[in-house]
N, C-alpha and C positions, 0 to 999 in steps of 0.2 A: 499602506506600504511604508516600510521604514528605510532609513538610509543604509547603504552598504558601500563597500569599496569596489564593487563590481563595476566594470567599465561599459556594460551594455546600457543602451538608452532606457529611460524609464518606460517608454511605450513597449519596447521589446520585453523588458522584465515583466511588465503587467500581463502581457499576452502569454508568456511562458509560465508564469505563476498560475494563471487561470487553467492552462492545459494540465499542469502538474497536479493541481488540486482536483481536477476531474479524474485523473488517473489514480490519485490517492484514494478518492472515494471508492473507485472500483476495486482497488487492492484491499481496502478494509472490508468491503462487501465480500470479496472472495475469501478472505481469511475467516470471517464470521460464518459464512456458509459451510466452509470446510470443517470448522470446529463443530458446528451443529451436526453435520453428517458424522463426524468422529464420535460425538457423544451418543448418537442414536442408531448406529449401525447394528444390525442383527443378522443372524443367519449363519450358514456354513462357512462363509468367507470372512467371518468377523475379524480375525486377527490381521489378515493381510490388508483388508480395507481400513480397519481401525488405524493401523500404522501409516497407510498411504494418506488418509485424510489428515492425520497429525503432521506429516511431512509437508503436505500442501499448505496447511495453515501456517506452519513455521516459515516456509519460504515466502508466502504472501505477507507475513508480518515483517520479515526482513526487507522485502521489496518496498512496502509501505514506508518503512523507516527511511530508506534511501530517498524516496520521492519527497517526503516531508522535509528532510534536511536540505535538499536541493532548492525547494521552494523558499525556505527560510534564508538560505544563502543569497537568494535573489531579492530579498527584502519582503517576502510574503509571510503568511502565517497559515 
């Protein structure tokens, strides 16, 4: 953990960073699974599902970015 100007205790920051990193892993997993589905969709609903999975992947990527930035702001990586 690195130094920050955050006024939370180090113990609290470590706990929150651990939780954020678990959620970050889940968000990245969701993004990758949605992208995999986006690339491999077939069938009569191709267009709608293709676009849906692309939007899900984009939202998960944005969510992962926010989570990662919060962890770094608390002194994590």
